KOLLUM-998237 format. One record per residue: residue number from 0; residue in three letters; z, x, y of N, C-alpha, C in turn. Coordinates in steps of 0.02 Angstrom, whole numbers, padded with zeros to 5 digits. Each point is the difference from the previous one (the first is absolute). Layout:
ATOM;NUM;ala;Z;X;Y;Z;X;Y;Z;X;Y
...
This chain:
ATOM;0;unk;00348;00079;-00320;00049;-00017;-00037;00072;-00036;00060
ATOM;1;unk;00033;-00060;-00029;00054;-00004;00038;00059;-00003;-00045
ATOM;2;unk;00047;00047;00050;00066;00008;-00044;00051;-00045;00038
ATOM;3;unk;00049;-00034;-00044;00056;-00023;00025;00061;00027;-00018
ATOM;4;unk;00018;00028;00062;00076;00044;-00007;00056;-00015;-00053
ATOM;5;unk;00009;-00064;00010;00041;-00043;-00053;-00006;00018;-00062
ATOM;6;unk;-00066;00020;-00023;-00009;-00017;-00080;00007;00082;-00014
ATOM;7;unk;-00001;00037;00053;00009;00096;-00025;00089;00024;-00002
ATOM;8;unk;-00025;00055;-00029;00060;00038;-00010;00010;00038;00050
ATOM;9;unk;00037;00030;00033;00029;00047;00044;-00066;00055;00013
ATOM;10;unk;00015;00032;-00064;-00051;00063;-00027;-00073;-00024;00018
ATOM;11;unk;-00015;-00058;-00023;-00080;-00033;00006;-00009;00000;00074
ATOM;12;unk;00054;-00031;00059;-00009;-00012;00073;-00001;00077;00024
ATOM;13;unk;00042;00052;-00009;00012;00065;00015;-00079;00018;-00016
ATOM;14;unk;-00048;00011;-00041;-00047;00039;00005;-00064;-00048;00016
ATOM;15;unk;00013;-00067;00017;-00049;-00039;00038;00010;00015;00066
ATOM;16;unk;00069;00017;00039;00020;00010;00052;-00019;00077;00032
ATOM;17;unk;-00002;00055;-00034;00005;00062;-00005;-00085;00014;-00004
ATOM;18;unk;-00045;-00039;-00031;-00065;-00002;00020;-00039;-00033;00035
ATOM;19;unk;00028;-00051;00030;-00027;-00016;00069;00029;-00005;00065
ATOM;20;unk;00073;00008;00006;00033;00019;00055;-00021;00077;00019
ATOM;21;unk;-00056;00010;00023;-00029;00081;00007;-00041;00006;00060
ATOM;22;unk;-00001;00082;00014;00055;00054;-00023;00067;-00017;00040
ATOM;23;unk;00046;00033;-00036;00073;-00020;00027;00016;00082;00040
ATOM;24;unk;00043;00002;00043;00022;00066;00025;00063;00026;-00059
ATOM;25;unk;00022;00047;00011;00026;00043;-00042;00072;00024;00027
ATOM;26;unk;00052;-00021;-00018;00053;00029;00016;00039;00057;-00031
ATOM;27;unk;-00007;00054;00026;00026;00053;-00048;00067;00022;00019
ATOM;28;unk;00057;-00025;-00035;00060;00011;00021;00056;00036;-00041
ATOM;29;unk;00000;00040;00054;00060;00050;-00015;00086;-00011;00008
ATOM;30;unk;00026;00000;-00041;00078;-00023;00008;00039;00054;-00032
ATOM;31;unk;00067;00004;00032;00037;00050;-00048;00045;-00031;-00066
ATOM;32;unk;00006;00029;-00047;00042;-00008;-00055;00071;00015;00006
ATOM;33;unk;00028;-00031;-00026;00097;00018;00000;00006;00061;-00016
ATOM;34;unk;-00049;00037;-00020;00023;00075;-00025;-00028;00030;00056
ATOM;35;unk;-00034;-00009;00047;-00008;00025;00047;-00102;00024;00005
ATOM;36;unk;-00021;-00009;-00066;-00067;00023;-00020;-00039;-00078;00036
ATOM;37;unk;-00072;00028;-00006;-00029;-00050;00037;-00051;-00038;-00040
ATOM;38;unk;-00012;-00059;00022;-00048;-00052;-00047;-00045;-00013;00048
ATOM;39;unk;-00060;00003;-00050;-00077;-00022;00038;-00027;-00050;-00022
ATOM;40;unk;-00015;-00061;00010;-00057;-00050;-00021;-00030;-00029;00038
ATOM;41;unk;-00063;-00031;-00041;-00053;-00035;00062;00032;-00083;-00042
ATOM;42;unk;-00026;-00045;00069;00002;-00062;-00015;-00055;-00032;00061
ATOM;43;unk;-00045;-00056;-00033;-00055;-00017;00018;00005;-00081;00020
ATOM;44;unk;00073;-00026;-00021;-00009;-00061;00040;00051;00007;00064
ATOM;45;unk;-00039;00033;00059;00015;00019;00049;-00020;-00029;00058
ATOM;46;unk;00026;00005;00051;-00039;-00001;00072;00050;00008;00059
ATOM;47;unk;-00037;-00011;00065;00041;00004;00060;00016;-00088;00018
ATOM;48;unk;00047;-00023;00032;00037;-00054;00009;-00004;-00020;00058
ATOM;49;unk;00021;00031;00061;00030;00005;00054;-00008;00062;00032
ATOM;50;unk;00006;-00019;00078;00019;00082;00051;00084;-00028;00048
ATOM;51;unk;00012;-00039;00003;00065;-00002;00028;00035;-00061;-00037
ATOM;52;unk;00051;00044;-00046;00004;00061;-00016;-00062;00036;-00042
ATOM;53;unk;-00006;00051;-00015;-00068;00027;-00017;00021;-00003;-00081
ATOM;54;unk;-00023;-00056;-00046;00011;-00012;-00068;-00042;-00004;-00046
ATOM;55;unk;-00009;00042;-00060;-00031;00001;-00058;00030;-00033;-00044
ATOM;56;unk;-00044;-00038;-00051;00023;-00040;-00083;-00011;00041;-00048
ATOM;57;unk;00035;00037;-00032;-00020;00017;-00073;00029;-00063;-00068
ATOM;58;unk;-00042;00011;-00040;00027;-00049;-00055;00014;00057;-00063
ATOM;59;unk;00054;00006;-00006;00034;00040;-00057;00026;-00044;-00063
ATOM;60;unk;-00016;00034;-00056;00028;-00046;-00074;00055;00029;-00028
ATOM;61;unk;00013;-00011;-00058;00051;00027;-00017;-00034;00037;-00090
ATOM;62;unk;00044;00038;-00009;-00010;00043;-00072;00013;-00037;-00066
ATOM;63;unk;00063;-00060;00034;00007;-00029;-00070;00047;-00063;00039
ATOM;64;unk;00021;-00031;-00054;00018;-00078;00042;00071;00032;00048
ATOM;65;unk;00054;00059;-00029;00051;00024;00042;-00032;00045;00031
ATOM;66;unk;-00033;00033;00002;-00013;00073;00025;-00060;-00010;00044
ATOM;67;unk;-00002;00016;00069;-00028;00004;00064;-00047;00052;-00011
ATOM;68;unk;-00056;00030;00032;-00039;00049;-00003;00025;00053;00036
ATOM;69;unk;-00002;00067;00005;00028;00055;00022;00013;-00010;00092
ATOM;70;unk;-00076;-00024;00008;-00005;00003;00084;00059;-00057;00028
ATOM;71;unk;00001;-00064;-00047;00029;-00043;00035;00081;00014;-00007
ATOM;72;unk;00014;00028;-00064;00080;00028;00007;00013;00061;00042
ATOM;73;unk;-00045;00036;00030;00011;00061;00051;00013;-00049;00056
ATOM;74;unk;-00049;-00036;00021;00002;-00045;00068;00052;-00037;00005
ATOM;75;unk;00029;-00029;-00025;00060;-00049;-00023;00079;00054;00021
ATOM;76;unk;-00009;00058;-00026;00049;00048;00025;-00010;00039;00055
ATOM;77;unk;-00056;00027;00005;-00009;00056;00067;00003;-00059;00054
ATOM;78;unk;-00048;-00040;-00007;-00030;-00052;00072;-00056;00038;00023
ATOM;79;unk;-00035;00046;-00030;-00057;00029;00044;-00045;00045;-00043
ATOM;80;unk;-00068;-00009;00022;-00054;00047;-00047;-00029;00026;00043
ATOM;81;unk;-00071;00030;-00038;-00045;00023;00069;-00076;-00033;-00055
ATOM;82;unk;-00031;-00015;00038;-00061;-00058;-00031;-00052;00041;00022
ATOM;83;unk;-00022;00037;-00030;-00087;00025;00010;-00067;-00055;-00022
ATOM;84;unk;-00039;00025;00031;-00055;-00052;00000;-00061;00072;-00041
ATOM;85;unk;-00011;-00011;-00063;-00041;00064;-00029;-00074;-00009;00016
ATOM;86;unk;-00031;00061;00009;-00067;-00001;00009;-00045;00017;-00068
ATOM;87;unk;-00053;-00022;-00003;-00040;-00005;-00052;00023;00080;-00053
ATOM;88;unk;-00004;00052;00035;00006;00059;-00040;00055;00003;-00038
ATOM;89;unk;00061;-00043;00018;00058;00000;-00030;-00001;-00041;-00064
ATOM;90;unk;-00052;-00029;-00012;-00021;-00060;-00058;00059;00011;-00070
ATOM;91;unk;-00012;00069;-00006;-00001;00038;-00088;00094;-00009;00022
ATOM;92;unk;00021;00014;00051;00071;00022;00009;00031;-00056;00012
ATOM;93;unk;-00026;-00078;00023;00032;-00057;-00002;00001;-00029;-00051
ATOM;94;unk;-00061;00008;-00042;-00006;-00032;-00076;00053;00037;-00044
ATOM;95;unk;00010;00060;00012;00055;00028;-00046;00066;-00005;00029
ATOM;96;unk;00006;-00009;00062;00084;-00032;00028;-00007;-00060;-00049
ATOM;97;unk;-00024;-00023;-00010;00010;-00103;-00034;00031;00013;-00065
ATOM;98;unk;00006;00057;-00022;-00004;00017;-00063;00095;-00015;-00023
ATOM;99;unk;00020;-00012;-00051;00069;-00018;-00022;00042;00058;-00011
ATOM;100;unk;00030;00029;00062;00009;00084;-00018;00098;-00028;-00003
ATOM;101;unk;00038;00036;-00041;00069;00004;00007;00037;-00020;00060
ATOM;102;unk;00051;-00030;00020;00028;-00016;00059;00016;00079;00027
ATOM;103;unk;00000;00022;00048;00027;00077;00035;-00056;00058;-00020
ATOM;104;unk;-00055;-00022;-00035;-00067;00042;-00007;-00044;-00019;00058
ATOM;105;unk;-00006;00046;00020;-00054;00000;00080;-00074;-00009;-00020
ATOM;106;unk;-00011;-00038;00042;-00084;-00006;-00012;-00042;00056;00036
ATOM;107;unk;00055;00025;00047;-00036;00053;00048;-00020;00068;-00040
ATOM;108;unk;00051;00006;-00046;-00011;00060;-00043;-00055;-00006;-00049
ATOM;109;unk;00017;-00061;-00026;-00069;-00011;-00049;-00058;-00019;00029
ATOM;110;unk;-00023;-00018;00055;-00056;-00018;00028;-00022;00054;00042
ATOM;111;unk;00040;00068;-00006;-00034;00056;00052;00006;-00005;00054
ATOM;112;unk;00029;-00064;00045;00008;00012;00067;00050;00036;00030
ATOM;113;unk;00006;00007;00079;00036;00042;00047;00038;-00058;00035
ATOM;114;unk;00043;00024;00040;00047;-00038;00045;00002;00028;00057
ATOM;115;unk;-00006;-00031;00049;00018;00022;00082;00075;-00039;00039
ATOM;116;unk;00027;00050;00027;00068;-00045;00034;-00035;-00057;00036
ATOM;117;unk;00037;-00049;00001;-00024;-00059;00044;00067;-00041;00037
ATOM;118;unk;00045;-00043;-00040;00055;-00006;00030;00068;00040;-00018
ATOM;119;unk;00057;-00013;00024;00058;00035;-00015;00022;00013;-00076
ATOM;120;unk;-00016;-00066;-00029;00024;-00011;-00071;-00067;-00006;-00050
ATOM;121;unk;-00055;-00002;00044;-00071;-00009;-00073;-00048;00060;00034
ATOM;122;unk;-00046;00013;-00060;-00044;00045;00023;-00067;-00050;00007
ATOM;123;unk;-00067;00007;-00006;-00072;-00021;00010;-00032;00043;-00069
ATOM;124;unk;-00033;-00031;-00005;-00064;00036;-00045;-00058;00029;00033
ATOM;125;unk;00002;00068;-00007;-00043;00048;00051;-00088;-00036;-00008
ATOM;126;unk;-00008;-00032;-00053;-00077;00006;-00016;-00009;-00079;00040
ATOM;127;unk;00047;-00029;00004;-00012;-00082;00044;-00012;00014;00072
ATOM;128;unk;-00067;-00054;00020;00003;00031;00070;00035;-00066;00045
ATOM;129;unk;00020;-00042;-00034;00045;-00039;00020;00078;-00012;-00039
ATOM;130;unk;00036;-00009;00046;00070;00000;-00030;00057;-00047;00049
ATOM;131;unk;00032;-00054;-00040;00044;-00036;00063;00065;-00005;-00039
ATOM;132;unk;00050;00021;00052;00074;-00011;-00018;00014;-00061;00012
ATOM;133;unk;00025;-00028;-00045;00033;-00073;-00021;00064;-00008;-00012
ATOM;134;unk;00039;-00058;00027;00054;-00019;-00020;-00006;-00056;-00033
ATOM;135;unk;00042;-00025;-00043;00003;-00077;-00038;00023;-00042;00053
ATOM;136;unk;-00036;-00047;00008;00000;-00055;00032;00027;-00065;-00008
ATOM;137;unk;-00017;-00009;-00069;00003;-00066;-00036;-00021;00012;-00062
ATOM;138;unk;00025;-00036;-00052;-00039;-00001;-00057;00033;-00078;-00033
ATOM;139;unk;-00046;-00046;-00030;00001;-00051;-00028;-00036;-00006;-00058
ATOM;140;unk;00033;-00036;-00067;-00010;00005;-00072;-00056;-00067;00025
ATOM;141;unk;-00071;00002;-00032;-00030;-00042;-00005;-00005;-00040;-00065
ATOM;142;unk;-00016;-00065;-00012;-00025;-00026;-00066;00065;00001;-00066
ATOM;143;unk;-00028;00033;-00035;00051;00000;-00064;00048;00076;00019
ATOM;144;unk;-00014;00030;00061;00032;00057;-00005;-00038;00056;-00042
ATOM;145;unk;-00072;00008;-00012;-00019;00052;-00048;00003;00069;00061
ATOM;146;unk;-00035;-00048;00076;00001;00059;00049;00028;-00040;00068
ATOM;147;unk;00010;00058;00040;00038;-00013;00079;-00060;00014;00046
ATOM;148;unk;00016;-00037;00034;-00058;00018;00082;00053;00051;00028
ATOM;149;unk;-00008;00061;-00002;00044;00056;00039;-00026;00013;00082
ATOM;150;unk;00028;-00044;00047;-00033;00029;00081;00030;00054;00018
ATOM;151;unk;-00037;00053;00030;-00002;00059;00029;00003;00010;00076
ATOM;152;unk;00045;00019;00034;-00022;00005;00057;-00002;00073;00028
ATOM;153;unk;-00072;00004;00035;-00022;00079;00009;00047;00025;00047
ATOM;154;unk;00030;00057;00001;00026;00039;00061;-00043;00053;00029
ATOM;155;unk;-00035;00037;-00020;-00031;00047;00023;-00067;00014;-00041
ATOM;156;unk;-00035;00033;00010;-00066;00001;-00043;-00052;00064;00020
ATOM;157;unk;-00028;00035;-00044;-00014;00069;00008;-00075;-00021;-00029
ATOM;158;unk;-00059;00012;00055;-00073;00009;-00035;-00023;00072;00022
ATOM;159;unk;-00039;00030;-00041;-00016;00060;00015;-00061;-00002;00049
ATOM;160;unk;00014;00053;00050;-00028;00017;00054;-00058;-00023;00021
ATOM;161;unk;-00052;00047;-00071;-00073;-00006;00007;-00010;-00078;00003
ATOM;162;unk;00034;-00064;-00023;-00036;-00047;-00001;00026;-00051;00066
ATOM;163;unk;00034;00040;00038;00018;-00044;00068;-00042;00027;00062
ATOM;164;unk;-00003;-00066;00038;-00051;00020;00070;00041;-00059;00075
ATOM;165;unk;00006;00022;00024;00021;-00035;00062;-00051;-00016;00055
ATOM;166;unk;00003;-00052;00001;-00027;-00032;00066;00040;-00058;00047
ATOM;167;unk;00030;00049;00072;00033;-00031;00029;00062;00002;-00042
ATOM;168;unk;00034;-00061;00018;00051;-00029;-00043;-00003;-00006;-00069
ATOM;169;unk;-00060;-00024;-00032;-00017;-00014;-00058;-00001;00072;-00046
ATOM;170;unk;00031;-00014;-00063;-00015;00042;-00055;-00040;-00015;-00046
ATOM;171;unk;-00027;00031;-00024;-00069;-00011;-00053;00022;00041;-00056
ATOM;172;unk;-00020;-00040;-00072;00018;00039;-00064;-00076;00001;-00019
ATOM;173;unk;-00022;00061;-00033;-00077;-00007;-00022;00000;-00004;-00093
ATOM;174;unk;-00003;-00065;00012;-00016;-00014;-00075;-00038;00049;-00051
ATOM;175;unk;-00063;00019;00028;-00023;00038;-00045;00017;00071;-00005
ATOM;176;unk;00050;00012;00045;00053;00069;-00023;00046;-00024;-00047
ATOM;177;unk;00039;-00046;-00005;00041;-00020;-00042;-00022;-00014;-00071
ATOM;178;unk;-00069;-00038;00005;-00030;-00005;-00080;00067;-00059;-00026
ATOM;179;unk;00023;-00040;00013;00045;-00047;-00030;-00027;-00003;-00076
ATOM;180;unk;00058;00010;-00043;-00022;-00028;-00073;00007;-00077;-00021
ATOM;181;unk;-00025;-00044;00000;00020;-00066;-00038;-00009;-00016;-00071
ATOM;182;unk;00047;-00047;-00014;00003;-00016;-00074;-00041;-00070;-00019
ATOM;183;unk;-00036;00016;-00047;-00047;-00068;-00031;00024;-00028;-00065
ATOM;184;unk;-00024;-00021;-00039;00041;-00021;-00055;-00004;00052;-00070
ATOM;185;unk;00039;-00009;-00046;-00025;00045;-00066;00019;00057;00036
ATOM;186;unk;-00040;00061;-00032;00019;00077;00004;-00038;00004;00076
ATOM;187;unk;-00037;-00045;00041;-00033;00027;00051;00032;00008;00060
ATOM;188;unk;-00029;00049;00051;00028;00004;00070;-00052;-00006;00049
ATOM;189;unk;00012;-00007;00063;-00059;-00026;00042;00008;00076;00045
ATOM;190;unk;-00058;00031;00009;-00008;00057;00022;-00033;-00021;00073
ATOM;191;unk;00031;00037;00065;-00046;-00019;00067;-00057;00022;-00004
ATOM;192;unk;-00046;-00053;00012;-00084;00021;-00019;-00004;-00034;00080
ATOM;193;unk;00003;00024;00052;-00048;-00035;00063;00047;-00064;00014
ATOM;194;unk;-00010;-00021;00070;00031;-00062;00021;-00057;-00035;00061
ATOM;195;unk;00036;-00066;00019;-00029;-00037;00041;00042;-00017;00052
ATOM;196;unk;-00040;00013;00060;00056;-00001;00068;-00030;-00058;00033
ATOM;197;unk;00051;-00069;-00005;00000;-00066;00033;00030;-00014;00075
ATOM;198;unk;-00009;00008;00046;00036;-00025;00053;00021;-00062;-00016
ATOM;199;unk;00082;-00026;00004;00035;-00059;00020;-00018;-00049;00028
ATOM;200;unk;-00009;-00051;-00008;-00031;-00055;00055;00062;00000;00057
ATOM;201;unk;-00016;-00020;00045;00057;-00012;00064;00036;-00062;-00005
């Protein structure tokens, strides 16, 4: 079947994109509300952008025409976040954290998660095997401003010790230990089910 995107609504495009561009990594972003409480939310329009500077890009929408999502509001004010890469065993918590909680109501408590110290200003989710401390690098409204491309610069990173190995100057992260959770279309997530290792051509 052929789809001409000029003939589709934004919602129709969204459903086609999320069911074809897959699996997508999940950015599980922790920010601080103006009350001091913590907000945790997942985003799957997300990927790495570069390494010098070390940049990520996350697409973050709005709650309404005049109100941004809590994560974006917090990032614009605090200029920092902790971005987690969730493992498959955290699927239920990730899914629950996407619920529409009232501003200031922490998903950490609602999802039964724990926190560990990480930076001077923000903790990390204890159960997540990867956490990246990021600062807001830039933000660009896209199209009709229903969402923004949010650029985050990685300042530091935590990776669970059991997933790390060293060979000379090279650090390797064992993806079979991390078992990263991915996003598919609809209600589906991608669990880690094996891998194929292919050397890149020279």
